[in-house]
TIPAKE-124001 format. One record per residue (C-alpha): y, x, z; residue in one letter. Coordinates in steps of 0.05 Angstrom, whole numbers. Example, Ala and Ser with C-alpha at 12.3 -4.5 7.8 and 13.67 -1.06 7.14 Angstrom:
<recs>
REC        v        u        w   aa
REC      -90      246      156    A
REC      -21      273      143    S
</recs>
This chain:
<recs>
REC        v        u        w   aa
REC     -624    -1750     3030    M
REC     -620    -1741     2955    L
REC     -643    -1674     2927    L
REC     -573    -1666     2897    L
REC     -541    -1672     2965    D
REC     -592    -1628     2997    L
REC     -580    -1570     2949    L
REC     -504    -1579     2954    H
REC     -508    -1577     3029    S
REC     -552    -1514     3027    M
REC     -503    -1480     2980    S
REC     -444    -1498     3024    T
REC     -480    -1475     3087    A
REC     -496    -1407     3057    R
REC     -423    -1397     3037    G
REC     -396    -1418     3105    E
REC     -447    -1374     3142    Q
REC     -423    -1313     3104    N
REC     -349    -1329     3110    S
REC     -336    -1362     3176    F
REC     -386    -1343     3228    S
REC     -416    -1279     3255    N
REC     -470    -1320     3293    S
REC     -537    -1334     3260    V
REC     -562    -1376     3318    Y
REC     -616    -1423     3292    G
REC     -612    -1391     3223    K
REC     -651    -1326     3234    F
REC     -726    -1324     3225    V
REC     -755    -1276     3276    I
REC     -796    -1221     3241    P
REC     -863    -1204     3272    H
REC     -840    -1132     3288    S
REC     -779    -1155     3327    I
REC     -801    -1124     3392    E
REC     -809    -1054     3365    V
REC     -744    -1058     3325    N
REC     -700    -1093     3376    D
REC     -631    -1061     3366    L
REC     -614    -1074     3440    R
REC     -672    -1031     3463    K
REC     -659     -968     3421    Q
REC     -644     -907     3463    T
REC     -613     -866     3406    H
REC     -556     -879     3358    S
REC     -584     -917     3299    I
REC     -574     -915     3223    A
REC     -598     -982     3196    L
REC     -619     -972     3124    L
REC     -642    -1018     3069    G
REC     -631    -1042     3000    S
REC     -578    -1092     2980    R
REC     -596    -1162     3001    G
REC     -652    -1142     3048    C
REC     -618    -1171     3110    G
REC     -583    -1114     3146    K
REC     -522    -1155     3163    T
REC     -560    -1216     3186    T
REC     -606    -1171     3229    Y
REC     -545    -1140     3265    I
REC     -513    -1207     3274    R
REC     -576    -1235     3305    Y
REC     -575    -1182     3360    F
REC     -500    -1183     3368    S
REC     -465    -1221     3424    H
REC     -444    -1272     3372    W
REC     -515    -1298     3367    T
REC     -545    -1277     3434    Q
REC     -489    -1313     3472    F
REC     -476    -1368     3421    D
REC     -450    -1431     3456    Q
REC     -512    -1470     3434    Q
REC     -559    -1424     3470    R
REC     -585    -1450     3538    K
REC     -639    -1403     3563    D
REC     -622    -1333     3589    F
REC     -654    -1278     3629    N
REC     -634    -1213     3660    D
REC     -655    -1172     3599    D
REC     -601    -1205     3558    D
REC     -551    -1159     3593    F
REC     -590    -1095     3581    H
REC     -548    -1082     3520    S
REC     -492    -1119     3485    V
REC     -486    -1108     3411    I
REC     -416    -1108     3379    L
REC     -410    -1120     3304    Y
REC     -356    -1091     3261    W
REC     -351    -1100     3186    K
REC     -289    -1064     3163    P
REC     -247    -1088     3105    D
REC     -272    -1027     3067    T
REC     -229    -1041     3005    V
REC     -166    -1040     3047    F
REC     -190     -981     3088    Y
REC     -206     -940     3027    R
REC     -138     -957     2997    S
REC     -100     -923     3053    I
REC     -138     -859     3040    A
REC     -126     -855     2965    K
REC      -64     -811     2963    G
REC       -4     -856     2970    W
REC       -5     -841     3044    A
REC       -9     -770     3070    S
REC      -75     -749     3104    P
REC      -41     -752     3171    K
REC      -11     -820     3159    E
REC      -77     -846     3133    S
REC     -115     -820     3194    E
REC      -62     -852     3240    H
REC      -67     -920     3207    F
REC     -143     -918     3206    F
REC     -145     -902     3281    A
REC      -97     -959     3299    V
REC     -129    -1011     3253    L
REC     -201     -994     3275    S
REC     -179     -989     3348    G
REC     -148    -1058     3346    L
REC     -207    -1090     3311    E
REC     -255    -1058     3360    L
REC     -213    -1082     3419    F
REC     -215    -1153     3392    K
REC     -290    -1149     3382    E
REC     -300    -1123     3452    L
REC     -258    -1179     3482    I
REC     -296    -1230     3440    F
REC     -361    -1204     3470    S
REC     -333    -1215     3540    L
REC     -309    -1284     3522    K
REC     -376    -1304     3492    N
REC     -414    -1279     3552    M
REC     -365    -1312     3600    A
REC     -375    -1379     3566    F
REC     -444    -1380     3598    H
REC     -429    -1336     3659    F
REC     -360    -1350     3687    N
REC     -369    -1295     3740    D
REC     -354    -1245     3685    I
REC     -284    -1273     3676    F
REC     -275    -1280     3751    V
REC     -294    -1208     3766    D
REC     -249    -1180     3712    L
REC     -191    -1227     3726    N
REC     -193    -1207     3799    N
REC     -198    -1132     3783    S
REC     -134    -1091     3791    Q
REC     -165    -1034     3752    Q
REC     -180    -1079     3693    F
REC     -110    -1109     3695    S
REC      -79    -1039     3695    L
REC     -123    -1019     3637    A
REC     -103    -1080     3597    I
REC      -30    -1066     3613    E
REC      -38     -995     3589    T
REC      -65    -1020     3523    I
REC      -24    -1083     3511    T
REC       37    -1074     3555    G
REC       19    -1137     3595    S
REC      -27    -1151     3654    R
REC      -49    -1217     3622    N
REC     -125    -1217     3625    C
REC     -137    -1284     3590    C
REC     -188    -1270     3535    F
REC     -155    -1317     3485    E
REC      -87    -1284     3496    D
REC     -117    -1214     3488    L
REC     -148    -1235     3422    I
REC      -82    -1264     3399    T
REC      -46    -1199     3419    W
REC      -96    -1158     3377    A
REC      -89    -1204     3317    E
REC      -13    -1200     3322    S
REC      -16    -1124     3327    A
REC      -62    -1121     3267    L
REC      -13    -1162     3226    Y
REC       44    -1115     3246    S
REC        3    -1053     3229    T
REC      -16    -1079     3161    R
REC       57    -1094     3146    N
REC       76    -1024     3171    A
REC       27     -993     3121    I
REC       67    -1023     3064    R
REC      127     -982     3085    H
REC       88     -922     3114    L
REC      124     -934     3179    D
REC       85     -905     3237    C
REC      141     -908     3288    S
REC      124     -977     3317    K
REC       49     -974     3315    L
REC        9     -989     3378    E
REC      -15     -928     3414    N
REC      -89     -941     3405    I
REC     -151     -902     3382    D
REC     -220     -932     3377    P
REC     -259     -878     3413    N
REC     -206     -867     3467    A
REC     -203     -942     3478    L
REC     -278     -944     3489    I
REC     -280     -885     3536    Q
REC     -222     -916     3575    F
REC     -240     -990     3577    L
REC     -315     -997     3576    V
REC     -329     -958     3641    P
REC     -278    -1001     3677    I
REC     -311    -1065     3650    I
REC     -380    -1040     3673    Q
REC     -356    -1018     3741    D
REC     -314    -1079     3757    Q
REC     -361    -1133     3731    C
REC     -423    -1139     3774    N
REC     -465    -1172     3719    R
REC     -450    -1116     3669    L
REC     -459    -1055     3714    K
REC     -522    -1032     3677    S
REC     -502    -1058     3609    T
REC     -499    -1011     3550    R
REC     -450    -1030     3496    F
REC     -469    -1013     3424    K
REC     -426    -1020     3363    L
REC     -455    -1027     3293    Y
REC     -408    -1008     3235    V
REC     -432    -1049     3175    D
REC     -423    -1025     3103    E
REC     -410     -955     3128    F
REC     -421     -927     3059    E
REC     -359     -962     3032    N
REC     -311     -926     3079    L
REC     -274     -865     3053    D
REC     -308     -798     3067    I
REC     -254     -778     3116    S
REC     -264     -843     3154    Q
REC     -340     -833     3155    Q
REC     -328     -764     3184    R
REC     -287     -794     3240    T
REC     -340     -845     3257    I
REC     -394     -792     3253    N
REC     -355     -754     3307    G
REC     -358     -817     3350    Y
REC     -433     -823     3336    R
REC     -443     -751     3357    K
REC     -408     -767     3423    G
REC     -448     -830     3438    S
REC     -471     -835     3510    N
REC     -506     -882     3559    A
REC     -446     -928     3566    R
REC     -429     -937     3493    F
REC     -466     -920     3428    T
REC     -438     -917     3357    W
REC     -486     -940     3303    N
REC     -480     -952     3228    V
REC     -513     -992     3174    A
REC     -511     -976     3100    Y
REC     -549     -984     3035    K
REC     -604     -934     3020    R
REC     -585     -881     2970    F
REC     -511     -893     2985    A
REC     -466     -833     2985    E
REC     -452     -820     3058    V
REC     -434     -756     3094    T
REC     -466     -726     3154    S
REC     -404     -685     3170    A
REC     -360     -700     3229    T
REC     -286     -689     3238    D
REC     -303     -625     3274    G
REC     -348     -566     3255    N
REC     -412     -602     3271    E
REC     -458     -645     3229    R
REC     -503     -703     3247    L
REC     -577     -690     3244    G
REC     -637     -734     3249    S
REC     -674     -744     3296    P
REC     -631     -706     3347    D
REC     -567     -746     3336    D
REC     -593     -811     3309    Y
REC     -657     -847     3286    R
REC     -667     -890     3224    E
REC     -692     -962     3222    I
REC     -714     -985     3153    I
REC     -702    -1059     3140    M
REC     -759    -1067     3090    E
REC     -807    -1041     3144    V
REC     -777    -1088     3196    V
REC     -791    -1147     3150    Y
REC     -863    -1126     3136    G
REC     -860    -1088     3069    S
REC     -900    -1026     3058    M
REC     -885     -959     3026    Q
REC     -944     -937     2983    P
REC     -972     -867     2995    P
REC     -933     -812     2958    N
REC     -883     -863     2932    A
REC     -810     -840     2925    P
REC     -762     -856     2982    P
REC     -741     -928     2980    G
REC     -802     -954     2943    S
REC     -831    -1013     2982    Y
REC     -884    -1064     2960    K
REC     -887    -1135     2984    T
REC     -943    -1151     3032    T
REC     -971    -1215     3061    E
REC     -924    -1208     3120    D
REC     -862    -1198     3077    S
REC     -880    -1255     3031    R
REC     -891    -1299     3092    L
REC     -823    -1281     3122    L
REC     -784    -1294     3057    T
REC     -820    -1360     3050    S
REC     -802    -1380     3121    E
REC     -729    -1361     3110    I
REC     -726    -1405     3049    F
REC     -760    -1463     3084    L
REC     -715    -1457     3145    L
REC     -655    -1468     3098    G
REC     -686    -1535     3081    L
REC     -705    -1553     3152    L
REC     -635    -1539     3176    N
REC     -611    -1594     3129    E
REC     -651    -1645     3168    N
REC     -712    -1643     3123    V
REC     -774    -1655     3165    A
REC     -845    -1631     3154    T
REC     -915    -1651     3175    S
REC     -930    -1579     3196    N
REC     -921    -1581     3272    I
REC     -911    -1505     3276    V
REC     -860    -1500     3220    L
REC     -798    -1520     3259    T
REC     -730    -1485     3267    P
REC     -744    -1477     3342    E
REC     -809    -1439     3328    N
REC     -781    -1398     3270    L
REC     -720    -1376     3309    C
REC     -750    -1364     3378    N
REC     -780    -1295     3392    P
REC     -824    -1327     3445    K
REC     -859    -1368     3391    K
REC     -881    -1312     3346    I
REC     -954    -1320     3367    S
REC     -954    -1390     3338    L
REC     -939    -1362     3269    R
REC     -986    -1302     3275    N
REC    -1051    -1334     3253    N
REC    -1086    -1341     3187    N
REC    -1086    -1417     3188    A
REC    -1011    -1421     3193    Y
REC    -1000    -1367     3140    K
REC    -1046    -1405     3092    S
REC    -1008    -1469     3103    Q
REC     -942    -1435     3088    I
REC     -967    -1403     3024    F
REC    -1000    -1468     3003    A
REC     -934    -1504     3012    L
REC     -896    -1452     2972    M
REC     -950    -1455     2917    E
REC     -945    -1531     2918    K
REC     -870    -1526     2906    L
REC     -873    -1468     2857    F
REC     -944    -1467     2827    P
REC     -965    -1400     2796    T
REC    -1006    -1400     2733    K
REC    -1035    -1334     2710    N
REC    -1016    -1304     2644    A
REC    -1082    -1325     2613    S
REC    -1070    -1398     2629    S
REC     -998    -1394     2603    L
REC    -1022    -1364     2538    A
REC    -1075    -1420     2531    T
REC    -1023    -1473     2545    E
REC     -975    -1443     2495    A
REC    -1027    -1453     2441    M
REC    -1018    -1528     2448    K
REC     -952    -1519     2411    Q
REC     -957    -1526     2336    N
REC     -904    -1471     2327    A
REC     -946    -1421     2366    V
REC    -1010    -1440     2330    I
REC     -977    -1430     2263    N
REC     -952    -1361     2281    I
REC    -1020    -1341     2309    V
REC    -1056    -1366     2247    E
REC    -1008    -1331     2201    S
REC    -1022    -1264     2236    E
REC    -1098    -1272     2241    L
REC    -1113    -1299     2172    K
REC    -1099    -1231     2142    N
REC    -1155    -1198     2182    V
REC    -1207    -1172     2133    D
REC    -1273    -1209     2138    G
REC    -1247    -1263     2185    L
REC    -1266    -1329     2151    S
REC    -1224    -1391     2158    S
REC    -1282    -1424     2194    T
REC    -1288    -1367     2245    L
REC    -1213    -1366     2254    L
REC    -1211    -1441     2269    R
REC    -1269    -1432     2318    K
REC    -1232    -1374     2352    F
REC    -1167    -1414     2360    I
REC    -1204    -1476     2384    S
REC    -1250    -1443     2435    E
REC    -1208    -1383     2458    Q
REC    -1135    -1402     2444    P
REC    -1105    -1355     2495    G
REC    -1145    -1296     2469    D
REC    -1126    -1314     2398    A
REC    -1052    -1311     2417    L
REC    -1059    -1240     2445    V
REC    -1101    -1219     2385    S
REC    -1044    -1238     2339    S
REC    -1005    -1179     2368    L
REC    -1065    -1131     2370    I
REC    -1082    -1140     2296    V
REC    -1017    -1106     2277    N
REC    -1033    -1041     2314    Q
REC    -1050     -979     2274    K
REC    -1117     -970     2311    T
REC    -1140    -1042     2301    F
REC    -1205    -1052     2263    K
REC    -1224    -1120     2239    S
REC    -1296    -1111     2260    S
REC    -1273    -1106     2332    Q
REC    -1244    -1176     2331    L
REC    -1300    -1207     2291    I
REC    -1352    -1178     2338    N
REC    -1312    -1202     2398    F
REC    -1311    -1273     2370    I
REC    -1385    -1270     2357    N
REC    -1400    -1243     2428    N
REC    -1428    -1177     2404    K
REC    -1430    -1118     2452    E
REC    -1404    -1066     2464    P
REC    -1345    -1086     2422    E
REC    -1333    -1149     2462    R
REC    -1324    -1112     2528    K
REC    -1275    -1063     2496    A
REC    -1235    -1118     2463    F
REC    -1232    -1159     2528    I
REC    -1200    -1098     2560    E
REC    -1151    -1094     2502    R
REC    -1132    -1167     2509    I
REC    -1120    -1159     2584    Q
REC    -1075    -1099     2570    T
REC    -1032    -1134     2519    Y
REC    -1032    -1206     2544    R
REC     -963    -1202     2578    M
REC     -935    -1162     2520    S
REC     -958    -1214     2469    A
REC     -926    -1271     2508    I
REC     -861    -1234     2517    L
REC     -861    -1213     2444    S
REC     -867    -1285     2420    L
REC     -810    -1306     2467    N
REC     -767    -1249     2442    A
REC     -780    -1258     2368    R
REC     -773    -1333     2364    Y
REC     -716    -1373     2395    D
REC     -757    -1437     2392    Y
REC     -814    -1408     2434    I
REC     -806    -1402     2509    N
REC     -872    -1389     2544    I
REC     -855    -1394     2620    P
REC     -878    -1324     2641    I
REC     -829    -1321     2699    Y
REC     -854    -1384     2735    S
REC     -890    -1388     2801    G
REC     -884    -1368     2874    F
REC     -922    -1303     2865    E
REC     -877    -1283     2807    R
REC     -816    -1299     2850    F
REC     -842    -1246     2899    N
REC     -851    -1196     2842    H
REC     -781    -1209     2816    L
REC     -744    -1208     2882    S
REC     -781    -1147     2908    L
REC     -763    -1152     2982    N
REC     -692    -1176     2968    N
REC     -686    -1239     3010    I
REC     -621    -1260     2976    R
REC     -654    -1256     2907    H
REC     -715    -1294     2929    F
REC     -676    -1352     2958    I
REC     -632    -1356     2896    E
REC     -693    -1359     2851    L
REC     -721    -1416     2892    C
REC     -654    -1451     2896    Y
REC     -640    -1447     2821    Q
REC     -710    -1471     2807    T
REC     -702    -1533     2851    L
REC     -638    -1549     2813    R
REC     -680    -1563     2751    Q
REC     -712    -1624     2785    L
REC     -688    -1695     2779    E
REC     -627    -1693     2826    P
REC     -634    -1765     2852    H
REC     -702    -1756     2884    I
REC     -702    -1780     2956    E
REC     -723    -1723     3004    I
REC     -742    -1737     3076    K
REC     -799    -1687     3084    Y
REC     -813    -1620     3053    L
REC     -875    -1652     3024    E
REC     -832    -1701     2985    D
REC     -805    -1646     2941    I
REC     -847    -1649     2877    P
REC     -878    -1589     2844    S
REC     -831    -1556     2796    V
REC     -860    -1551     2725    S
REC     -871    -1483     2696    T
REC     -818    -1496     2643    D
REC     -766    -1516     2695    D
REC     -783    -1456     2739    M
REC     -776    -1410     2679    H
REC     -707    -1441     2664    R
REC     -684    -1435     2736    G
REC     -706    -1363     2741    V
REC     -672    -1344     2676    V
REC     -608    -1377     2702    N
REC     -611    -1340     2768    A
REC     -624    -1273     2732    S
REC     -564    -1286     2688    G
REC     -521    -1297     2750    L
REC     -547    -1233     2781    F
REC     -530    -1191     2719    I
REC     -461    -1220     2718    Q
REC     -447    -1196     2788    R
REC     -464    -1124     2773    V
REC     -392    -1110     2753    N
REC     -372    -1124     2826    T
REC     -416    -1066     2850    F
REC     -360    -1020     2874    E
REC     -338     -968     2861    P
REC     -373     -962     2793    M
REC     -384    -1034     2776    G
REC     -360    -1033     2704    K
REC     -402     -972     2688    T
REC     -464    -1000     2722    L
REC     -455    -1067     2686    S
REC     -451    -1033     2619    R
REC     -512     -990     2634    M
REC     -553    -1049     2658    A
REC     -537    -1094     2599    N
REC     -550    -1038     2549    R
REC     -616    -1019     2582    L
REC     -635    -1092     2581    G
REC     -616    -1095     2506    S
REC     -658    -1033     2492    L
REC     -721    -1060     2523    F
REC     -709    -1129     2494    Q
REC     -705    -1097     2425    T
REC     -769    -1058     2436    L
REC     -803    -1122     2461    Q
REC     -785    -1157     2396    R
REC     -823    -1107     2354    Q
REC     -882    -1135     2317    K
REC     -922    -1071     2326    V
REC     -932    -1048     2397    Q
REC     -981     -993     2413    S
REC     -961     -993     2486    E
REC     -949    -1055     2527    P
REC     -884    -1075     2561    E
REC     -838    -1016     2553    K
REC     -789    -1027     2612    V
REC     -782     -958     2643    S
REC     -748     -894     2620    F
REC     -746     -821     2636    I
REC     -688     -774     2621    I
REC     -706     -708     2590    K
REC     -653     -658     2610    G
REC     -631     -618     2550    E
REC     -603     -561     2592    H
REC     -635     -570     2659    G
REC     -611     -620     2710    D
REC     -567     -680     2694    L
REC     -493     -670     2697    N
REC     -454     -692     2758    E
REC     -427     -756     2727    N
REC     -497     -782     2706    L
REC     -524     -764     2774    N
REC     -470     -805     2807    K
REC     -486     -864     2762    I
REC     -560     -860     2777    I
REC     -549     -853     2852    E
REC     -500     -911     2852    A
REC     -550     -954     2813    A
REC     -605     -936     2862    K
REC     -560     -953     2921    G
REC     -547    -1022     2892    W
REC     -622    -1027     2874    T
REC     -600    -1037     2802    L
REC     -648     -981     2783    L
REC     -715     -969     2817    L
REC     -742     -898     2818    E
REC     -814     -878     2809    G
REC     -854     -814     2802    N
REC     -876     -786     2734    I
REC     -943     -753     2742    T
REC     -959     -736     2669    R
REC     -922     -725     2605    D
REC     -968     -761     2554    R
REC     -944     -718     2495    K
REC     -946     -650     2528    A
REC    -1008     -666     2569    K
REC     -979     -631     2630    K
REC     -958     -650     2699    V
REC     -882     -661     2704    V
REC     -880     -691     2774    S
REC     -811     -663     2785    A
REC     -784     -714     2737    N
REC     -770     -786     2755    K
REC     -776     -850     2717    Q
REC     -730     -909     2726    Y
REC     -731     -983     2710    R
REC     -683    -1039     2718    L
REC     -695    -1081     2780    N
REC     -746    -1135     2757    P
REC     -700    -1191     2779    V
REC     -658    -1175     2716    Y
REC     -718    -1180     2670    S
REC     -714    -1255     2657    P
REC     -642    -1249     2632    N
REC     -668    -1201     2578    F
REC     -736    -1230     2567    G
REC     -772    -1166     2587    T
REC     -830    -1152     2634    S
REC     -822    -1154     2709    Y
REC     -881    -1106     2717    L
REC     -875    -1030     2719    T
REC     -895    -1023     2646    G
REC     -892     -962     2602    R
REC     -837     -912     2593    T
REC     -792     -890     2536    V
REC     -760     -821     2534    E
REC     -685     -814     2530    L
REC     -647     -749     2524    T
REC     -589     -736     2570    Q
REC     -539     -748     2514    S
REC     -574     -815     2498    E
REC     -569     -838     2569    F
REC     -497     -816     2571    E
REC     -485     -858     2509    L
REC     -517     -918     2542    I
REC     -471     -911     2602    C
REC     -405     -893     2568    D
REC     -403     -900     2493    A
REC     -363     -953     2455    Q
REC     -401    -1016     2436    D
REC     -403     -999     2362    E
REC     -431     -930     2376    T
REC     -484     -958     2422    F
REC     -505    -1012     2371    S
REC     -514     -960     2316    K
REC     -555     -916     2363    W
REC     -598     -975     2387    L
REC     -616     -993     2315    L
REC     -636     -921     2299    Q
REC     -673     -913     2364    F
REC     -713     -976     2357    S
REC     -731     -961     2285    E
REC     -754     -891     2304    G
REC     -797     -918     2361    K
REC     -825     -971     2315    S
REC     -849     -919     2266    N
REC     -880     -874     2318    T
REC     -915     -932     2353    S
REC     -958     -942     2290    K
REC     -986     -872     2295    T
REC    -1014     -873     2364    K
REC    -1038     -923     2415    G
REC    -1073     -933     2480    L
REC    -1139     -949     2446    F
REC    -1142     -890     2397    D
</recs>
């Protein structure tokens, strides 16, 4: 297969998987913690939380009847009927529209009940159909049951128990209901309510079907946060009433605005009414001690899993491998986890990923950049003005320590720089050498990024490499795969690929280009982040422009300014800005961290928070993917970034950057 065809097939498969199938059979890599976090074995109602792109939907689909009773599956055991997971992803845009005022609250509630009831009925029948494909006794028992026939007649008006016909009836009723909404005509709606349907029909199914007598049905409502608050309250009431026969569960993005209120006087409370499962933890990430909620770092296990998910996408396109353990059957079979849980296998996977996407450290990249005449000329131009640095010593420095010379060309412009420090460093004199090495290490990344930002014809590939892909994607599986995919697209498209090992190593320049392309695609999609997409897009692009401008400055006393804090002028942020920040956190557009010290005031201000753009957007703006240093914004300045006209923002940005440029010359890290 040509690489061109392979990548096209992978892209098509991803689109079809998201659009046409709820089953992820043969496409889901089993995480090592699967036994502990098995959705079928949870005894409480569950709220499945995680950041965007971390795999919530895929995880539910794996445990759902769509995958567990996929027609391709052959081996079953009695435990498969302990619980049956139903999956419901409401058309939240449509559902929210019927609660926006053009229908009365009573009409909106009525339509919501009928629509959700019909969709749940269809999902329940699909689960019976999928199970009966493998176990025909389910259909026989229900088809022969007078109680089930009477129940179906009560719901549909007919005793026809054929699963296909019941699904067709539900789809027809949904069509009629959606048409009725256009005219606000409730008179001909089906008499159906989701919770009443469950309480009526599920016990009959369990009692009349021998194989399902002990089965607990569980429904997961995906994208719960995108429903209207009144609709969330209704479902919360159902969650509150969950029992041994049927459990209501939800999945939503962390930091999303969801209510704990029910449609009665009660509220949901954890852990009494529900328990939380965090997707990042399921996939092996770790929350550092004392970190803010939602802050998770990649670990060896999470890097392994994301690598396996990417490689499975290649293997599923009939690409082979010499690694006898790395097969779709082993990756997708919970009984094969032990084969993947050893250091030798992990080393092989990481070696393969590094072979495909080799990581060079920043020191090596700086050294390689000095092979370009354009870079050498810039470095020489900056260093030749250092007092006491002879042309002979300068040539020696550039020849023997080119990477250090590149970084030094940034350092020499700092207010606190002294020429003797550099000269003693070049001449290997202590203690100046040790101190200057520390300074070079601190500003290496900043020097590379500064050259990239200041000169269009310089493009040092600082975003290249497997390890940087992990830094950039930060537990977001979707982002990681897209970074890999866009990088492979830079290769010669007519390479013949039969084995994974046939794929050549991607050059650092090609990786850099691929990552920048992917980052640009990600930033373009921000305006689709409902319901505040346009505001979030404006905020993200302007923050990126701010840090890009700061990165271009010739004088930098602090490396890699990519974070910000908001100093409240009159206490807490106003309601509108709080909503923007919470929405940005929910979409993981902004990442939150703790501020432990105000450098100017020299006092602890731990109540404040610092924020930075998700590192995956850094390549689009040419900024650092590391945590970096902070800038201070007033509340009015942040409001301007979010809402001001372009001309107003441009004027402010110029004034802000000039002000910061001046102050940066008065104080630095190495004063």
